[in-house]
BAKOL-227669 format. One record per residue (C-alpha): x, y, z. Coordinates in steps of 0.02 Angstrom, whole numbers, padded with zeros to 5 digits, always signed. Layout:
BEGIN
XYZ/...
***
This chain:
BEGIN
-03331-06759-01951/-03463-06732-01820/-03398-06771-01645/-03516-06800-01498/-03693-06865-01492/-03854-06775-01529/-03889-06643-01400/-03711-06652-01336/-03670-06468-01310/-03488-06507-01275/-03475-06605-01435/-03555-06464-01531/-03430-06339-01460/-03286-06452-01502/-03355-06471-01678/-03366-06282-01701/-03191-06260-01631/-03123-06392-01748/-03211-06311-01897/-03138-06140-01854/-02966-06217-01839/-02989-06309-02004/-03048-06151-02089/-02899-06050-02027/-02777-06187-02076/-02860-06198-02247/-02841-06012-02276/-02659-06015-02223/-02625-06165-02333/-02715-06088-02480/-02611-05930-02461/-02449-06029-02448/-02495-06134-02598/-02542-05978-02695/-02372-05903-02660/-02288-06066-02712/-02392-06073-02871/-02341-05896-02920/-02160-05952-02917/-02189-06093-03043/-02269-06112-03212/-02456-06149-03224/-02518-06306-03309/-02689-06378-03343/-02732-06544-03252/-02868-06670-03294/-02919-06844-03229/-02789-06863-03089/-02826-06895-02906/-02727-06838-02756/-02663-07014-02723/-02614-07049-02902/-02430-07093-02913/-02422-06999-03079/-02477-06838-02997/-02333-06715-02983/-02303-06631-02815/-02366-06462-02876/-02522-06548-02945/-02555-06632-02779/-02542-06462-02697/-02671-06390-02814/-02789-06538-02786/-02768-06522-02598/-02803-06336-02610/-02961-06368-02711/-03020-06504-02589/-02993-06392-02439/-03090-06251-02521/-03235-06369-02558/-03230-06430-02378/-03237-06252-02316/-03386-06213-02425/-03477-06373-02371/-03439-06364-02185/-03436-06177-02169/-03611-06146-02237/-03624-05960-02279/-03448-05921-02220/-03371-05821-02361/-03216-05712-02372/-03269-05531-02378/-03162-05399-02470/-03101-05249-02371/-03055-05073-02427/-02898-04990-02362/-02824-04817-02385/-02650-04787-02450/-02526-04733-02318/-02371-04628-02341/-02222-04581-02240/-02258-04395-02226/-02078-04342-02203/-02026-04435-02360/-02177-04370-02455/-02135-04191-02408/-01956-04218-02462/-02018-04286-02628/-02131-04136-02656/-01998-04011-02610/-01850-04090-02700/-01927-04183-02848/-02070-04074-02910/-01969-03917-02944/-01814-03903-03052/-01782-03720-03008/-01783-03653-02831/-01829-03480-02891/-02007-03535-02927/-02049-03531-02742/-02083-03344-02753/-02194-03368-02905/-02295-03499-02810/-02316-03393-02654/-02361-03237-02754/-02486-03339-02857/-02567-03403-02697/-02574-03224-02631/-02652-03163-02794/-02784-03299-02783/-02823-03248-02604/-02849-03067-02659/-02960-03123-02804/-03065-03222-02681/-03091-03076-02563/-03136-02963-02709/-03264-03089-02765/-03338-03105-02590/-03347-02916-02577/-03472-02912-02719/-03603-02982-02601/-03523-02928-02437/-03439-02757-02457/-03403-02748-02270/-03267-02881-02290/-03152-02748-02364/-03177-02620-02226/-03038-02686-02114/-02909-02678-02255/-02975-02595-02414/-02804-02591-02500/-02770-02751-02597/-02587-02789-02625/-02445-02913-02601/-02294-02862-02498/-02118-02934-02496/-02024-02896-02336/-01842-02954-02323/-01765-02943-02149/-01577-02969-02152/-01564-02965-01964/-01688-03105-01935/-01641-03194-02099/-01824-03201-02149/-01923-03160-02304/-02108-03122-02279/-02237-03134-02418/-02390-03040-02355/-02557-03021-02443/-02716-02930-02396/-02824-03067-02468/-02964-03169-02395/-02862-03250-02255/-02892-03420-02173/-02974-03486-02017/-02896-03622-01910/-02997-03755-02001/-02944-03686-02171/-02761-03686-02117/-02781-03869-02073/-02870-03908-02235/-02764-03804-02356/-02591-03818-02278/-02606-03972-02170/-02680-04079-02308/-02553-04111-02444/-02616-04085-02623/-02777-04004-02565/-02810-03852-02672/-02919-03720-02593/-02916-03626-02758/-02979-03777-02854/-03119-03804-02729/-03166-03620-02744/-03170-03633-02933/-03281-03787-02925/-03402-03691-02815/-03397-03547-02938/-03438-03662-03084/-03589-03731-02992/-03650-03552-02987/-03622-03541-03175/-03481-03415-03157/-03294-03427-03168/-03149-03331-03093/-02980-03360-03177/-02879-03412-03025/-02706-03487-03034/-02681-03629-02909/-02738-03804-02957/-02635-03939-02871/-02620-03886-02689/-02432-03913-02679/-02365-03742-02730/-02354-03682-02550/-02231-03819-02505/-02105-03749-02630/-02066-03627-02489/-01962-03766-02412/-01846-03758-02563/-01768-03604-02486/-01825-03610-02304/-01796-03738-02168/-01940-03670-02063/-02101-03584-02119/-02229-03488-02018/-02398-03436-02087/-02499-03302-01996/-02676-03286-02061/-02835-03195-02016/-03004-03207-02101/-03125-03065-02079/-03137-03009-01898/-03081-03177-01830/-02927-03221-01731/-02751-03230-01800/-02686-03408-01810/-02507-03463-01832/-02466-03618-01935/-02284-03677-01923/-02185-03824-01990/-02010-03880-02033/-02074-04004-02167/-02017-04154-02066/-02187-04233-02046/-02285-04122-01927/-02352-03946-01906/-02429-03843-01767/-02572-03718-01761/-02600-03594-01620/-02675-03426-01582/-02552-03287-01614/-02531-03100-01626/-02461-03021-01783/-02450-02832-01785/-02542-02749-01927/-02628-02905-01994/-02806-02842-02014/-02853-02972-02146/-02752-03088-02254/-02600-03201-02239/-02415-03174-02203/-02296-03316-02247/-02131-03298-02153/-01986-03397-02226/-01838-03432-02113/-01710-03445-02252/-01577-03577-02267/-01398-03517-02251/-01364-03542-02437/-01519-03440-02486/-01481-03276-02399/-01458-03191-02568/-01649-03182-02570/-01635-03042-02443/-01558-02934-02580/-01695-02820-02650/-01623-02829-02825/-01634-03019-02823/-01817-03008-02775/-01849-02879-02911/-01775-02995-03044/-01876-03145-02983/-02038-03046-02987/-01998-02977-03160/-01963-03151-03227/-02106-03249-03152/-02242-03132-03086/-02223-02968-03181/-02403-02973-03243/-02495-03026-03087/-02647-02913-03078/-02620-02847-02903/-02477-02732-02850/-02324-02821-02783/-02228-02703-02671/-02055-02725-02598/-01994-02648-02437/-01817-02585-02452/-01702-02460-02372/-01678-02292-02458/-01563-02146-02424/-01596-02055-02259/-01709-01904-02267/-01623-01738-02297/-01614-01613-02152/-01778-01523-02127/-01883-01661-02203/-01987-01772-02093/-01978-01957-02132/-02165-01977-02138/-02210-01822-02239/-02191-01883-02416/-02333-02008-02434/-02458-02117-02340/-02410-02293-02292/-02525-02381-02415/-02453-02428-02586/-02516-02355-02751/-02679-02425-02815/-02681-02556-02952/-02743-02425-03075/-02601-02307-03033/-02475-02448-03043/-02539-02496-03213/-02517-02321-03284/-02329-02322-03310/-02180-02425-03361/-02077-02518-03235/-01945-02392-03182/-01763-02436-03150/-01709-02466-02973/-01638-02292-02952/-01797-02207-03013/-01927-02311-02923/-02051-02216-02816/-02030-02250-02631/-02159-02225-02496/-02104-02191-02318/-02166-02307-02182/-02228-02223-02022/-02156-02271-01856/-02310-02374-01817/-02327-02459-01985/-02430-02612-02025/-02280-02724-02056/-02175-02831-01939/-02034-02728-01866/-01866-02780-01940/-01703-02777-01849/-01642-02598-01832/-01483-02579-01932/-01457-02403-01999/-01543-02236-01999/-01599-02266-02178/-01783-02240-02216/-01883-02397-02252/-01993-02377-02407/-02105-02471-02528/-02068-02498-02712/-02201-02568-02829/-02120-02702-02937/-02254-02743-03066/-02305-02575-03133/-02319-02640-03311/-02496-02712-03329/-02541-02865-03434/-02609-02760-03576/-02640-02912-03686/-02794-02943-03577/-02869-02776-03631/-02962-02742-03794/-02848-02665-03927/-02967-02518-03947/-02929-02463-03769/-02740-02456-03792/-02629-02321-03864/-02467-02331-03963/-02372-02267-03812/-02440-02407-03703/-02393-02538-03832/-02219-02462-03849/-02192-02461-03660/-02249-02641-03646/-02134-02697-03788/-01983-02615-03708/-02026-02694-03540/-02032-02872-03605/-01894-02863-03736/-01764-02751-03657/-01753-02658-03822/-01716-02472-03822/-01807-02443-03987/-01993-02454-04014/-02069-02600-04107/-02087-02600-04296/-02259-02682-04301/-02378-02776-04186/-02526-02894-04187/-02646-02901-04040/-02778-03037-04050/-02879-03167-03956/-02941-03338-04011/-03091-03436-03949/-03147-03611-03997/-03041-03766-03976/-02930-03666-03860/-02944-03494-03784/-02789-03388-03802/-02736-03206-03805/-02578-03147-03887/-02481-02988-03916/-02344-03008-04046/-02210-02881-04094/-02083-02866-04236/-01923-02777-04181/-01837-02647-04288/-01670-02737-04279/-01622-02920-04289/-01539-02982-04128/-01358-03037-04140/-01407-03214-04087/-01556-03230-04206/-01507-03404-04264/-01420-03464-04106/-01550-03579-04032/-01459-03611-03868/-01420-03430-03824/-01569-03342-03902/-01667-03243-03772/-01817-03127-03753/-01925-03232-03867/-02110-03268-03864/-02156-03291-03682/-02292-03415-03632/-02408-03374-03487/-02550-03474-03411/-02673-03363-03318/-02545-03221-03324/-02414-03325-03234/-02251-03354-03328/-02220-03533-03384/-02081-03531-03513/-01989-03425-03641/-01935-03564-03757/-02077-03679-03809/-02020-03753-03974/-02192-03819-04021/-02268-03646-04000/-02169-03549-04129/-02075-03612-04283/-01890-03578-04303/-01915-03450-04441/-02018-03341-04322/-01880-03332-04193/-01876-03143-04214/-02052-03122-04145/-02065-03048-03970/-02219-03044-03861/-02330-03147-03749/-02457-03286-03770/-02578-03321-03629/-02704-03462-03613/-02815-03526-03473/-02835-03696-03558/-02658-03763-03561/-02629-03906-03439/-02470-03892-03335/-02374-04017-03235/-02380-04006-03045/-02233-03886-03034/-02309-03772-03169/-02138-03767-03251/-02186-03863-03407/-02338-03912-03509/-02425-04077-03478/-02473-04182-03631/-02533-04033-03731/-02458-04061-03904/-02627-04048-03987/-02667-03883-03903/-02494-03815-03942/-02517-03858-04126/-02679-03759-04127/-02593-03612-04045/-02447-03625-04166/-02564-03622-04316/-02648-03465-04252/-02483-03379-04215/-02412-03416-04388/-02573-03360-04471/-02576-03195-04376/-02392-03158-04408/-02418-03183-04596/-02567-03065-04587/-02458-02937-04497/-02320-02953-04628/-02445-02938-04771/-02516-02779-04695/-02340-02713-04674/-02295-02753-04855/-02452-02666-04919/-02412-02507-04826/-02316-02367-04911/-02223-02302-04760/-02060-02396-04792/-02073-02507-04638/-02077-02667-04739/-01911-02624-04820/-01839-02603-04644/-01910-02771-04595/-01846-02859-04752/-01672-02791-04731/-01663-02862-04555/-01764-03022-04568/-01763-03081-04750/-01669-03240-04701/-01807-03284-04578/-01938-03258-04712/-01845-03367-04836/-01824-03501-04704/-02012-03494-04683/-02037-03524-04870/-01923-03675-04856/-02007-03747-04700/-02191-03694-04709/-02275-03799-04841/-02449-03740-04789/-02409-03555-04806/-02272-03566-04939/-02366-03470-05073/-02414-03328-04955/-02237-03313-04891/-02167-03317-05067/-02273-03165-05105/-02178-03073-04969/-02006-03106-05044/-01911-02964-05126/-01767-02974-05253/-01665-02858-05359/-01687-02887-05546/-01620-02832-05714/-01766-02710-05730/-01792-02652-05551/-01658-02518-05552/-01594-02493-05376/-01752-02558-05294/-01815-02731-05255/-01965-02813-05334/-02091-02942-05277/-02135-03099-05373/-02309-03029-05405/-02235-02873-05484/-02120-02981-05591/-02267-03084-05654/-02364-02926-05695/-02222-02871-05811/-02207-03036-05904/-02241-03039-06089/-02382-03136-06168/-02266-03275-06230/-02161-03288-06070/-02203-03443-05966/-02058-03445-05843/-01986-03337-05704/-01800-03322-05743/-01671-03302-05607/-01484-03315-05581/-01393-03354-05418/-01223-03288-05371/-01113-03211-05239/-01159-03029-05268/-01275-02923-05373/-01128-02849-05468/-01062-03020-05521/-01230-03090-05579/-01274-02928-05668/-01113-02945-05770/-01146-03129-05812/-01147-03165-06000/-01305-03266-05980/-01403-03115-05921/-01370-03019-06082/-01456-03149-06191/-01617-03128-06092/-01610-02941-06069/-01577-02921-06256/-01739-03014-06283/-01831-02901-06160/-01841-03035-06025/-01821-02990-05840/-01700-03089-05731/-01709-03098-05540/-01544-03086-05448/-01530-03207-05301/-01372-03169-05205/-01416-03236-05032/-01345-03412-04999/-01516-03468-04935/-01600-03419-05100/-01548-03580-05185/-01629-03682-05046/-01787-03578-05066/-01791-03621-05251/-01780-03806-05210/-01947-03797-05119/-02028-03657-05221/-02056-03734-05392/-02178-03605-05459/-02271-03446-05418/-02440-03394-05487/-02433-03538-05610/-02263-03485-05679/-02117-03606-05659/-01947-03545-05601/-01799-03568-05720/-01616-03542-05680/-01530-03463-05830/-01363-03548-05794/-01427-03725-05821/-01366-03812-05979/-01537-03872-06036/-01625-03704-06024/-01748-03676-06165/-01789-03494-06193/-01964-03442-06239/-01989-03382-06419/-01981-03194-06440/-02082-03089-06558/-01981-03042-06712/-01897-03212-06735/-01710-03242-06720/-01559-03224-06835/-01519-03373-06949/-01345-03445-06978/-01294-03524-07144/-01234-03702-07154/-01059-03646-07202/-01050-03531-07051/-01114-03669-06936/-00981-03787-07005/-00843-03660-06977/-00902-03624-06798/-00916-03809-06760/-00734-03832-06812/-00689-03692-06689/-00784-03785-06552/-00692-03947-06589/-00523-03859-06583/-00568-03773-06418/-00619-03940-06343/-00453-04017-06403/-00353-03877-06321/-00449-03881-06155/-00460-04070-06146/-00534-04135-05983/-00554-03962-05910/-00724-03952-05994/-00857-04080-06030/-00904-04011-06199/-00898-03856-06310/-01056-03818-06408/-01134-03677-06508/-01265-03573-06414/-01394-03441-06453/-01399-03388-06269/-01252-03266-06287/-01264-03092-06358/-01109-02985-06329/-00997-03113-06245/-00903-03239-06355/-00917-03382-06230/-00989-03434-06063/-00966-03573-05936/-01109-03685-05883/-01116-03816-05745/-01110-03996-05811/-01274-04080-05851/
***
């Protein structure tokens, strides 16, 4: 109530103080009652007062709460609770631990992430050079360098890309999940252009802490200063001016490796990681490694300049083996950090990704030798490919693919767990996976090659696809369609290559007939069988149909263990004597194929060993048997049944035999 008379300032102050106290108490009580109410069930009340003896305690609490709120609204005038907006907070050390240890299932991907970031930086500087050519003057050679230093236990990933200022280091490395690449792409789109960069999520850099307990980043943009960013991923980082010898433009990431990751200092380990994950990055990836000392009379710096081969030169050949790789000597005053002196061996550069991503080029610009070199590089096969299909698809999804058929079936063709060197999936030329079951059906497990798409969404670690079943189904449809086109072209050729393919991969093709309902007819046209009229060759179903007589309505076949056994079957002679052709199916999978392939070109399949087979009438009629002869033969059948007893179901007369006196049929 109002306390104090009119004009009583003291009374007014006391009234305001009491109202503030009442308001605060009301809010506290409302909050307490709200918490209490959430612990109990909610009921609807009607017609009960606070003093009513029938009112339950929880109901009295609700009535009190309602009364206090009304009092606050009446006495408080315009006093209303205002909503506030807060930002989420995170424990940075725990967040970094989560990123490092939970996002990535394989530690080896750290190198892929750092190389991808370096490639993006080079793409950015190339794009900026279109309008500002002077930006390339300080360092015209664009490349990525890997520098292991066993003495210092460090691995340096150095690029000659666009580099970063102090502010960009703060923004790109100091702000978790900030993607400089994504921001750059957004700016590009506003200018109605697009550059296919790799990074999207802004967390790839932190994968460095999978293998390093301390990371330094030296970066220089243009003619600016060199800044050093450093962190141990425990919640803080530092940025300071620094000096890094030879850094004219770009970024050098120095990883201080953990004790259990020192194998990364082995050049061969780095070569394998690059080949697996970053083999087709556009820019040269060069590795510094020790080579044999120079022979007497040869100066260490005579053989070549310090810069690596250009991208065009690197793209010209096939990745050489370690022993044959070209090495460039580094002058005494090179542009790389000086490693710990260990031996008198010459330090040199080896380009690791000399095989270019040729699937990105138009087929008209490529030669057979380039295709053959690429196939050998990705498959590990010593022989050349048997056939290939190079295509691109636009529409619901953009994809490029280069598919190969090997000359020989691998020993593990049907071993799903151990099968290797399959169809490799890339997103923006960065390796994602080799076994994507939704991308390629089981029957096409023999296909080798690459599929690349800019449209596939990946999870944060870029190790698996993110909710992309619809897109994968589209890609799968296109792959199956193109492979069938390739096989059809191969079958239509007269160079004998299809016979080589069928000898090696006929089981895969038959599995495709069994599994692929959509393309079953097309695949059936690619099947080949020996027959009673094919001599020593195999025939297609289309050729069989073309030889059928006017009255023949079925495609006859017999299944067995070998061609010799089915050819000698007594049931074949009845058909061949009538001039009918019989297909010989001697592969165990053939019977499964026939379960799904009911007809071809409108002609039904008929197994000649079934008891209820009805042969088509043949021109010229058939021999007639007198009633007396039929009676005599029937008596022979009855006696044979009596002798054999339960060994046979029945013994009947048949017109399906010609030379043979009897034959065995499966029971009906």
